[in-house]
DOKOL-986764 format. One line per 5 residues: for each residue x negated, y negated, z of N, C-alpha, C. Coordinates in steps of 0.2 Angstrom, whole numbers. Example, Ala and Ser with C-alpha at 12.3 -4.5 7.8 and 13.67 -1.06 7.14 Angstrom:
-66 28 39 -62 22 39 -66 16 39 | -64 11 35 -68 5 36 -64 0 39 .
***
This chain:
-98 56 137 -102 50 136 -97 44 135 | -98 39 139 -93 33 139 -94 29 132 | -88 26 131 -88 22 125 -89 15 127 | -91 11 122 -92 4 123 -85 0 122 | -85 -6 124 -79 -10 123 -76 -10 116 .
-80 -9 111 -78 -9 104 -75 -3 102 | -76 2 106 -73 9 105 -78 14 102 | -84 12 101 -89 17 98 -93 20 103 | -96 25 102 -99 29 107 -107 27 106 | -110 25 112 -117 23 111 -121 29 109 .
-126 28 105 -130 34 103 -137 32 102 | -142 37 102 -149 36 101 -150 36 93 | -156 34 91 -158 33 84 -156 40 80 | -157 46 83 -156 52 80 -148 53 79 | -144 51 84 -137 51 83 -134 46 78 .
-138 40 78 -136 35 73 -137 38 66 | -142 41 65 -143 44 58 -138 49 56 | -136 53 61 -131 58 60 -124 55 58 | -123 49 62 -117 45 61 -117 42 54 | -122 40 52 -123 37 45 -122 42 40 .
-125 48 41 -124 53 36 -117 55 35 | -113 56 41 -106 58 41 -102 53 38 | -103 47 39 -99 42 36 -100 42 29 | -106 42 26 -107 42 19 -104 48 16 | -104 54 19 -101 60 16 -94 59 15 .
-91 57 21 -84 57 21 -81 52 16 | -85 46 16 -83 41 11 -83 43 4 | -88 46 2 -90 49 -5 -85 54 -7 | -84 59 -2 -80 65 -4 -72 63 -4 | -70 59 1 -63 58 1 -60 52 -2 .
-63 46 -1 -60 40 -3 -59 40 -11 | -63 42 -15 -61 42 -22 -55 46 -24 | -55 52 -21 -49 56 -23 -42 53 -20 | -43 50 -14 -37 47 -11 -35 41 -16 | -40 37 -18 -39 31 -22 -36 32 -28 .
-38 38 -32 -35 39 -38 -28 42 -37 | -26 46 -32 -20 48 -30 -15 42 -29 | -17 37 -25 -13 31 -23 -12 27 -29 | -17 26 -33 -17 22 -40 -11 25 -44 | -11 32 -45 -6 35 -49 1 34 -46 .
1 34 -39 8 33 -36 10 26 -38 | 6 21 -37 8 14 -38 10 13 -45 | 6 16 -50 7 15 -57 14 18 -58 | 16 23 -56 23 26 -57 28 23 -54 | 27 19 -49 32 15 -45 33 9 -48 .
29 5 -51 30 -2 -54 29 -2 -61 | 28 3 -65 27 3 -72 34 1 -76 | 39 1 -72 46 -1 -75 45 -9 -76 | 41 -12 -73 41 -20 -74 39 -21 -81 | 34 -17 -84 33 -18 -91 38 -14 -96 .
40 -8 -94 45 -4 -97 51 -9 -98 | 53 -13 -93 59 -17 -94 59 -22 -99 | 54 -24 -102 53 -28 -107 57 -25 -114 | 57 -19 -114 60 -15 -120 66 -12 -117 | 66 -8 -112 71 -4 -109 78 -8 -108 .
77 -14 -105 83 -18 -103 87 -20 -109 | 83 -21 -115 87 -23 -121 90 -17 -124 | 86 -11 -124 88 -5 -128 95 -3 -124 | 95 -3 -117 100 0 -114 105 -5 -111 | 104 -11 -113 109 -17 -111 109 -17 -103 .
104 -17 -100 103 -18 -93 103 -26 -91 | 107 -28 -87 106 -35 -84 100 -35 -80 | 98 -42 -78 93 -42 -73 95 -39 -66 | 101 -40 -64 104 -37 -58 103 -29 -58 | 105 -26 -64 105 -19 -64 98 -17 -64 .
93 -20 -67 86 -18 -67 84 -19 -60 | 85 -25 -57 82 -26 -50 85 -21 -45 | 92 -19 -45 94 -14 -41 91 -8 -42 | 90 -6 -48 87 1 -49 80 1 -47 | 76 -5 -48 69 -5 -46 69 -4 -38 .
74 -7 -35 74 -7 -28 76 -1 -24 | 80 3 -28 83 9 -25 78 14 -24 | 72 14 -27 66 18 -26 65 18 -18 | 65 12 -16 62 11 -9 67 13 -4 | 74 13 -6 79 15 -1 78 23 0 .
77 27 -5 75 34 -5 69 35 -1 | 64 31 -2 58 32 1 58 31 9 | 62 25 10 63 24 17 67 29 21 | 72 32 18 76 37 22 72 43 24 | 67 45 19 63 51 20 56 50 23 .
54 44 25 48 42 27 45 46 33 | 49 45 39 47 49 45 47 56 44 | 53 59 42 53 66 41 47 69 37 | 45 65 32 40 68 27 33 68 31 | 32 63 35 26 62 39 25 68 44 .
31 69 47 31 75 52 30 81 49 | 33 82 43 31 88 39 24 89 37 | 21 83 36 14 83 34 10 86 40 | 12 85 46 9 87 52 9 95 52 | 15 97 50 17 104 51 13 108 45 .
13 106 39 10 110 34 3 108 32 | 0 103 35 -6 101 33 -6 95 28 | -11 91 28 -11 85 24 -12 87 17 | -17 91 15 -18 92 8 -12 95 4 | -9 100 8 -3 103 5 3 99 4 .
4 95 9 10 90 8 8 84 3 | 3 82 4 1 76 -1 1 79 -8 | -1 85 -9 -1 88 -16 6 89 -18 | 10 91 -14 18 92 -15 21 86 -17 | 19 80 -14 22 74 -15 20 72 -22 .
14 72 -24 11 70 -31 15 74 -36 | 15 81 -35 18 85 -40 25 83 -42 | 29 82 -37 37 81 -38 38 74 -40 | 34 69 -38 35 62 -40 33 61 -47 | 27 65 -49 25 65 -56 30 67 -61 .
34 72 -59 39 75 -64 45 70 -64 | 47 67 -59 52 63 -59 51 56 -62 | 44 54 -62 42 48 -65 43 49 -73 | 40 54 -75 41 56 -82 48 57 -84 | 52 59 -80 59 60 -82 63 54 -83 .
60 48 -81 64 42 -81 65 40 -89 | 61 43 -93 62 42 -100 68 44 -103 | 72 48 -99 78 51 -102 84 47 -99 | 84 42 -95 89 38 -93 93 34 -99 | 99 34 -98 103 30 -103 108 25 -100 .
110 27 -94 116 22 -91 113 20 -84 | 116 14 -82 114 12 -75 114 17 -70 | 119 21 -70 120 26 -64 114 31 -65 | 112 33 -71 106 38 -71 100 34 -69 | 99 28 -71 94 24 -69 93 24 -61 .
99 22 -58 99 22 -51 97 28 -47 | 100 34 -50 99 40 -47 92 42 -47 | 89 41 -53 82 44 -54 77 40 -50 | 78 33 -50 74 29 -45 75 31 -38 | 81 32 -36 82 34 -29 78 41 -27 .
79 46 -32 75 52 -31 68 51 -31 | 65 47 -36 58 46 -36 55 43 -29 | 59 39 -26 57 37 -19 57 42 -14 | 62 47 -14 63 52 -10 57 57 -11 | 55 58 -17 49 62 -19 42 59 -16 .
42 53 -17 35 50 -15 35 48 -7 | 40 48 -4 41 47 3 35 50 7 | 32 46 11 27 49 16 20 49 13 | 19 48 6 12 48 4 7 43 7 | 9 36 7 5 31 9 4 32 17 .
9 32 21 8 33 28 4 40 30 | 5 45 26 2 51 27 -6 50 25 | -8 46 20 -15 44 19 -18 40 25 | -14 35 27 -16 31 33 -18 36 39 | -13 40 40 -14 45 46 -20 49 45 .
-21 52 39 -26 56 37 -33 53 38 | -33 46 36 -40 43 37 -41 42 45 | -36 42 49 -38 41 56 -41 48 59 | -41 53 55 -44 59 57 -51 60 55 | -53 55 51 -60 55 49 -64 48 51 .
-61 43 51 -65 36 52 -63 33 59 | -69 31 63 -68 28 69 -64 21 68 | -61 18 73 -57 12 72 -61 6 69 | -67 5 71 -71 0 68 -73 0 61 | -71 6 58 -73 7 51 -67 7 46 .
-61 6 49 -55 8 46 -53 3 41 | -54 -4 42 -52 -9 37 -56 -8 31 | -63 -6 31 -67 -5 25 -64 2 22 | -63 7 26 -60 13 23 -54 12 19 | -49 8 22 -43 7 19 -44 3 13 .
-48 -2 13 -49 -6 7 -52 -2 2 | -56 3 3 -60 7 -2 -55 11 -6 | -50 14 -2 -45 18 -6 -39 13 -8 | -37 8 -5 -32 4 -6 -33 -1 -12 | -40 -1 -14 -42 -5 -20 -38 -2 -26 .
-36 4 -25 -32 7 -31 -26 3 -33 | -23 -1 -28 -17 -4 -29 -18 -10 -34 | -23 -15 -33 -24 -20 -38 -27 -17 -44 | -31 -12 -44 -34 -9 -50 -28 -5 -54 | -23 -3 -50 -17 0 -53 -14 -5 -58 .
-14 -11 -55 -11 -16 -59 -15 -18 -66 | -22 -17 -65 -26 -18 -70 -25 -13 -76 | -25 -6 -73 -24 -1 -78 -17 -2 -81 | -12 -3 -78 -5 -4 -80 -5 -10 -86 | -9 -15 -84 -9 -21 -89 -13 -19 -95 .
-18 -15 -95 -22 -13 -101 -18 -8 -105 | -14 -4 -102 -11 1 -106 -4 -1 -108 | -1 -6 -105 6 -7 -107 7 -9 -114 | 3 -13 -117 4 -15 -124 3 -9 -129 | -2 -5 -127 -3 1 -132 3 6 -131 .
5 7 -125 11 12 -124 17 10 -127 | 19 3 -126 25 1 -128 25 1 -136 | 19 0 -139 18 0 -146 19 7 -149 | 19 12 -145 20 19 -148 28 20 -150 | 32 15 -149 39 16 -151 40 19 -158 .
44 23 -159 46 26 -165 42 33 -166 | 37 34 -163 33 41 -164 37 46 -160 | 38 52 -164 42 57 -162 49 55 -160 | 51 50 -162 58 48 -161 59 45 -154 | 54 43 -150 54 40 -144 53 33 -144 .
56 29 -140 55 22 -139 48 21 -135 | 46 15 -136 39 13 -132 40 14 -125 | 45 12 -122 46 12 -115 47 20 -112 | 49 24 -117 49 31 -115 42 34 -115 | 38 32 -120 31 34 -120 28 32 -114 .
29 26 -111 26 23 -105 27 28 -99 | 34 29 -98 35 34 -93 32 41 -93 | 32 43 -99 30 50 -100 22 51 -99 | 19 46 -102 11 47 -102 8 44 -95 | 12 40 -91 10 38 -85 13 42 -79 .
17 47 -81 20 51 -75 16 58 -75 | 15 61 -81 12 68 -81 5 68 -78 | 1 63 -78 -6 63 -74 -5 65 -67 | 0 62 -64 1 64 -57 3 71 -55 | 6 74 -60 7 82 -59 1 85 -59 .
-4 83 -64 -10 87 -65 -15 85 -59 | -15 79 -56 -19 77 -51 -17 80 -44 | -11 83 -43 -9 86 -37 -13 92 -36 | -16 95 -41 -20 101 -40 -27 99 -37 | -29 93 -39 -36 90 -37 -35 89 -29 .
-29 86 -27 -28 84 -20 -28 91 -16 | -25 96 -19 -25 102 -15 -32 105 -14 | -36 104 -19 -43 107 -19 -48 103 -16 | -47 97 -16 -53 92 -13 -52 90 -6 | -46 90 -3 -45 87 3 -45 92 9 .
-50 92 13 -49 97 19 -44 94 24 | -41 98 28 -36 96 33 -39 92 39 | -45 92 40 -48 89 45 -56 90 45 | -60 86 49 -67 86 49 -69 94 50 | -66 97 55 -68 104 57 -68 109 51 .
-64 107 46 -63 112 40 -67 109 34 | -71 104 35 -75 102 30 -81 105 29 | -82 110 24 -88 114 24 -94 110 22 | -93 103 20 -99 99 18 -102 95 23 | -99 96 29 -101 92 35 -105 97 40 .
-111 95 42 -114 99 47 -111 99 54 | -113 104 58 -110 104 65 -111 98 69 | -117 95 68 -118 89 71 -114 83 69 | -113 83 63 -109 77 60 -101 78 62 | -99 84 62 -92 85 65 -92 83 72 .
-97 85 76 -96 83 83 -97 75 84 | -101 72 80 -101 65 80 -94 62 78 | -91 64 73 -84 61 72 -79 63 77 | -80 69 80 -75 70 86 -76 66 91 | -82 64 93 -83 60 99 -81 53 98 .
-82 50 92 -80 44 90 -72 43 90 | -69 48 88 -61 48 88 -59 49 95 | -62 53 99 -60 53 106 -60 47 110 | -66 43 108 -67 36 111 -61 32 109 | -59 32 103 -54 28 100 -47 30 104 .
-46 36 105 -40 39 108 -39 36 115 | -45 36 118 -45 34 125 -43 26 126 | -44 23 121 -43 15 121 -36 14 118 | -33 19 114 -26 17 111 -21 16 116 | -16 11 115 -11 10 119 -6 16 119 .
-5 19 113 -1 25 112 -6 31 109 | -9 35 113 -14 39 111 -12 46 110 | -16 51 110 -15 58 108 -10 61 112 | -9 58 119 -4 61 123 3 59 122 | 4 53 118 10 50 117 14 54 111 .
21 54 113 25 58 108 28 54 102 | 31 57 97 33 53 92 39 48 94 | 43 50 98 48 45 101 46 39 104 | 40 40 108 37 34 111 34 29 106 | 31 32 101 29 28 96 34 24 92 .
40 28 91 45 25 87 49 19 91 | 48 19 97 51 14 102 47 8 103 | 40 9 101 35 3 103 37 -3 100 | 37 -9 103 38 -15 100 33 -17 95 | 26 -15 97 21 -16 92 22 -13 86 .
24 -7 86 26 -3 79 31 -7 75 | 36 -10 79 41 -13 75 38 -20 73 | 34 -23 76 31 -30 74 27 -29 68 | 23 -24 68 19 -22 62 23 -21 56 | 29 -17 57 33 -15 52 37 -21 49 .
39 -26 53 42 -32 51 37 -37 47 | 31 -37 49 25 -40 46 25 -38 39 | 24 -31 38 23 -28 31 30 -29 27 | 36 -29 30 42 -30 27 42 -37 24 | 40 -42 27 40 -49 25 34 -49 19 .
28 -47 20 23 -48 15 25 -44 9 | 27 -38 10 29 -34 4 35 -36 0 | 40 -39 4 45 -42 0 43 -47 -5 | 38 -51 -3 35 -56 -8 31 -52 -14 | 27 -47 -12 23 -44 -17 28 -40 -22 .
33 -36 -20 37 -33 -24 41 -37 -28 | 43 -43 -25 47 -48 -29 43 -50 -35 | 36 -51 -34 32 -53 -39 30 -48 -44 | 29 -42 -41 27 -36 -46 32 -34 -51 | 38 -34 -49 43 -31 -54 46 -37 -58 .
44 -43 -57 46 -48 -62 40 -52 -65 | 34 -50 -63 28 -53 -66 28 -53 -74 | 28 -47 -77 28 -48 -84 33 -52 -88 | 39 -52 -85 44 -57 -88 42 -64 -87 | 40 -66 -81 38 -73 -79 32 -75 -83 .
27 -71 -83 21 -73 -86 22 -74 -94 | 26 -69 -96 28 -70 -104 31 -77 -105 | 36 -79 -101 40 -85 -101 35 -91 -101 | 30 -90 -96 26 -96 -94 20 -97 -100 | 18 -91 -103 13 -92 -108 15 -91 -115 .
21 -88 -116 23 -87 -123 19 -82 -127 | 15 -78 -123 11 -72 -126 15 -66 -127 | 12 -62 -131 15 -55 -132 14 -50 -127 | 17 -44 -127 16 -40 -121 9 -38 -120 | 5 -37 -125 -2 -34 -124 -6 -40 -120 .
-5 -46 -122 -9 -51 -119 -7 -53 -112 | 0 -52 -111 2 -53 -104 -1 -47 -100 | -1 -41 -103 -4 -35 -99 -12 -37 -97 | -15 -40 -102 -22 -42 -100 -23 -47 -95 | -18 -51 -94 -18 -56 -89 -16 -53 -82 .
-12 -48 -82 -10 -45 -76 -16 -40 -74 | -20 -38 -79 -26 -34 -78 -31 -38 -74 | -32 -44 -77 -37 -49 -74 -35 -51 -66 | -28 -52 -65 -26 -53 -58 -28 -47 -54 | -27 -41 -57 -29 -35 -53 -36 -34 -51 .
-41 -36 -56 -48 -36 -54 -49 -41 -48 | -46 -47 -49 -48 -52 -44 -45 -50 -37 | -39 -47 -37 -36 -44 -31 -40 -39 -28 | -43 -34 -32 -48 -29 -29 -54 -32 -26 | -57 -37 -29 -63 -40 -26 -61 -44 -19 .
-55 -47 -19 -53 -50 -13 -52 -45 -8 | -49 -40 -9 -48 -35 -4 -54 -32 -1 | -59 -30 -5 -65 -28 -3 -69 -33 1 | -70 -39 -1 -73 -44 2 -70 -46 9 | -64 -47 9 -60 -49 15 -60 -43 20 .
-59 -37 18 -60 -31 23 -66 -30 26 | -72 -31 22 -78 -30 24 -80 -35 29 | -78 -41 28 -80 -47 32 -76 -46 39 | -70 -44 38 -66 -43 44 -69 -37 49 | -71 -32 46 -75 -27 50 -81 -29 53 .
-85 -33 49 -92 -35 51 -91 -40 57 | -86 -45 57 -85 -50 62 -81 -47 67 | -77 -41 66 -73 -38 71 -67 -43 73 | -65 -47 68 -59 -51 68 -54 -50 63 | -48 -49 66 -42 -47 61 -37 -53 60 .
-36 -57 65 -30 -62 65 -31 -67 59 | -37 -70 58 -37 -75 53 -38 -72 46 | -41 -66 46 -42 -63 40 -35 -61 37 | -30 -61 41 -23 -59 39 -19 -66 38 | -19 -70 43 -15 -76 43 -16 -81 38 .
-23 -82 36 -25 -87 31 -22 -84 24 | -23 -78 22 -20 -76 16 -12 -77 16 | -9 -76 21 -2 -77 21 0 -84 20 | -4 -89 23 -3 -96 21 -4 -98 14 | -10 -95 12 -11 -96 4 -6 -93 0 .
-3 -87 2 2 -84 -2 8 -89 -3 | 10 -92 3 16 -96 4 15 -102 -1 | 9 -105 0 7 -111 -5 7 -110 -12 | 5 -104 -14 5 -102 -21 12 -101 -24 | 17 -98 -20 23 -97 -22 27 -104 -22 .
25 -108 -18 28 -115 -18 26 -119 -25 | 19 -118 -26 17 -121 -32 20 -118 -39 | 20 -111 -39 23 -108 -45 31 -109 -45 | 34 -110 -40 42 -111 -40 44 -118 -42 | 40 -123 -41 41 -130 -42 38 -133 -48 .
34 -129 -52 30 -132 -57 33 -132 -64 | 38 -128 -65 41 -127 -72 36 -122 -75 | 39 -119 -81 35 -114 -84 28 -118 -87 | 23 -115 -86 16 -117 -88 11 -114 -84 | 5 -117 -85 -1 -113 -82 -2 -114 -75 .
2 -119 -72 2 -119 -64 6 -114 -62 | 11 -112 -65 15 -106 -63 11 -100 -64 | 7 -99 -69 3 -93 -70 -3 -93 -64 | -6 -99 -63 -11 -99 -57 -8 -98 -50 | -2 -100 -49 2 -99 -43 3 -92 -42 .
6 -88 -47 8 -81 -47 2 -77 -46 | -4 -79 -49 -10 -75 -49 -13 -76 -42 | -13 -82 -39 -16 -83 -32 -12 -79 -27 | -5 -79 -28 -1 -76 -23 -3 -68 -23 | -4 -65 -28 -6 -58 -29 -13 -57 -25 .
-18 -61 -27 -24 -61 -24 -24 -62 -17 | -20 -66 -14 -20 -67 -7 -17 -61 -3 | -12 -58 -7 -8 -53 -4 -13 -47 -3 | -17 -46 -8 -22 -40 -8 -28 -41 -3 | -30 -48 -2 -35 -49 2 -33 -47 10 .
-27 -47 11 -25 -46 18 -25 -39 20 | -24 -34 15 -22 -28 16 -27 -24 20 | -33 -24 19 -38 -20 24 -37 -22 31 | -38 -28 33 -37 -30 40 -30 -28 43 | -25 -29 39 -18 -28 41 -17 -21 43 .
-19 -17 38 -18 -9 39 -22 -6 44 | -28 -10 46 -32 -7 52 -29 -9 59 | -25 -14 59 -22 -16 65 -18 -10 69 | -13 -7 66 -10 -2 69 -14 4 72 | -19 5 69 -24 11 71 -28 9 77 .
-27 2 79 -31 0 85 -26 2 91 | -20 3 91 -16 5 96 -12 11 96 | -13 15 90 -10 21 89 -15 27 88 | -14 33 90 -19 38 89 -15 45 89 | -17 50 86 -15 57 87 -8 57 84 .
-3 61 87 4 62 84 7 55 84 | 6 51 89 9 44 89 7 41 83 | 1 41 81 -1 38 74 3 40 68 | 4 47 68 8 49 62 15 47 62 | 19 47 68 26 45 69 26 37 68 .
21 34 71 21 26 72 20 23 65 | 15 26 61 14 23 54 19 25 50 | 22 30 50 28 32 46 34 27 48 | 35 26 54 40 21 56 39 14 53 | 33 12 54 31 5 51 33 5 43 .
31 10 40 32 11 33 39 11 31 | 43 14 35 50 15 34 53 8 34 | 51 4 39 54 -3 39 51 -7 33 | 45 -6 31 42 -9 26 45 -8 19 | 47 -1 18 50 1 12 56 -3 10 .
60 -5 14 66 -9 13 64 -16 9 | 58 -18 10 56 -24 6 56 -23 -1 | 54 -16 -3 54 -15 -10 61 -15 -13 | 66 -15 -9 73 -16 -12 75 -23 -12 | 73 -26 -6 75 -33 -6 72 -38 -11 .
65 -37 -12 61 -41 -17 64 -41 -24 | 64 -35 -27 66 -35 -34 74 -37 -35 | 78 -35 -30 85 -36 -30 86 -44 -30 | 82 -47 -25 83 -54 -24 81 -58 -31 | 76 -56 -34 73 -59 -40 78 -58 -46 .
81 -52 -46 86 -50 -52 92 -54 -51 | 95 -54 -45 101 -57 -43 101 -65 -44 | 95 -68 -42 94 -75 -43 94 -77 -50 | 90 -73 -54 89 -74 -61 96 -74 -65 | 100 -69 -63 107 -69 -66 111 -75 -64 .
111 -77 -58 115 -82 -55 113 -89 -58 | 106 -90 -59 103 -97 -60 101 -98 -67 | 99 -92 -70 96 -92 -77 89 -93 -77 | 86 -93 -71 78 -94 -70 76 -90 -64 | 69 -89 -64 66 -85 -58 64 -90 -53 .
64 -97 -54 61 -102 -50 64 -102 -43 | 70 -102 -42 73 -102 -36 71 -96 -32 | 71 -90 -35 68 -84 -32 61 -85 -29 | 57 -87 -33 50 -88 -32 49 -93 -26 | 53 -98 -26 52 -103 -20 55 -100 -14 .
60 -96 -14 62 -92 -8 57 -88 -5 | 52 -86 -8 47 -82 -5 42 -85 -1 | 43 -92 0 39 -96 5 41 -93 12 | 47 -92 13 49 -90 20 46 -84 22 | 47 -78 19 44 -72 21 36 -72 22 .
33 -76 17 26 -77 18 24 -80 24 | 27 -85 26 25 -89 33 27 -85 39 | 33 -81 38 35 -77 44 30 -71 45 | 28 -68 40 23 -63 40 17 -66 44 | 14 -72 42 8 -74 46 10 -75 53 .
16 -78 55 18 -79 62 18 -73 66 | 21 -67 63 21 -61 66 14 -58 68 | 10 -58 63 3 -55 64 -1 -60 69 | 0 -66 69 -3 -70 74 -1 -68 81 | 5 -67 82 8 -66 89 5 -59 91 .
5 -54 86 3 -47 88 -4 -47 90 | -8 -50 86 -15 -49 87 -17 -53 93 | -14 -58 95 -15 -62 101 -14 -57 107 | -8 -53 106 -6 -49 112 -12 -43 112 | -14 -40 107 -19 -35 107 -26 -38 110 .
-27 -44 108 -34 -47 111 -33 -48 118 | -27 -50 121 -27 -51 128 -27 -44 132 | -24 -39 129 -25 -32 131 -32 -29 132 | -36 -31 126 -43 -29 126 -47 -32 131 | -45 -38 133 -49 -42 138 -47 -39 145 .
-41 -37 146 -39 -34 152 -43 -28 153 | -43 -23 148 -46 -17 148 -53 -18 150 | -56 -23 146 -63 -24 147 -65 -26 155 | -61 -30 158 -62 -32 165 -61 -26 169 | -56 -22 168 -55 -16 172 -61 -11 171 .
-64 -10 165 -69 -6 164 -75 -8 168 | -76 -15 168 -82 -18 172 -81 -17 179 | -75 -17 182 -74 -16 189 -75 -9 191 | -73 -4 186 -74 3 188 -81 5 188 | -85 2 183 -92 3 183 -96 1 189 .
***
């Protein structure tokens, strides 16, 4: 059966009903589990932003030491990204994702034992090594279940765990840091312990709840499995690097590198914000840790809504470019406002809007690579993109910490984020224009062959 130009397989009303049933089952069975897993990963990755409010003082860490330690997580992650995703192909998604969760949970909890900068650096690096491959593995896993035209919504529905992770972190931070003194532990030690162990427990849920593919899902009927297979085959036929492409071909693709550089720029901005937000917001408001946590939680809710709405609208209109570029421009304007305003509520509004804009673009942006990658090329290509991206997690926090120590303020660092915000928008503009031109050419060739 031939696919239409949008990549979906034409079907009669009976087949449409099967497709609706298959999509509903897959969404309800998989996305909540993946969302909780990613939320825990995000929480364990960035909870040091709140822990640092006590830890840096207790351990006499400078802003540079803290920023370097925060960033080293991403160096470990980047070095192990592609090998981890290839091992996922070998051992199966659920086994490898469960292994990742178990080891990162243990290491996240072990951060409570650090005493020196070197111990902090080593543990953050090892945490990155342990978590490597989880996010690209999940993105690849979704390509086994969701047709291309549904992926922005699917990504948004699990990736909503990222802004909601900020909400949970903000709500818990004040209480956990307030446990200081109990059982002889500082508040920041309780934070690492009680936010790390749930990942260890949830690794068992991942192992139990995630089938390795549609054909192994006992809760899908044969007709539903066949519908998913045909939809994905149609996507593979359209992909620039499809099921027949090897990992090396994907790694050498200019499109893969362009998407990787886009996310590097966008995430440099986000991680610079995330690891410094509690300190900046506390300086701007004069509030205590608990109230700053509630403010961060509010930003998380707003970011989650923006992610869902923009992702759904992008899928409905089948337009990616402006759903990504416009938030990049808004993010740049927000950093400019926050960086020039001086401490006050305009700083708070600018920082909050930058976070919301970043979250809004995620669904459409993460759907773009799955429009030109499929099969084994998707696993390698997505991992390569995320490898490039992960270095942003080192650059962003280190940039903010270093500038803070040199200037005594975060303002210069915030203003500097204008550049990667605009560069991200330019890269995605160029890439989506290229993909649209290719789609037009393929459409004309299809009409001629018909």
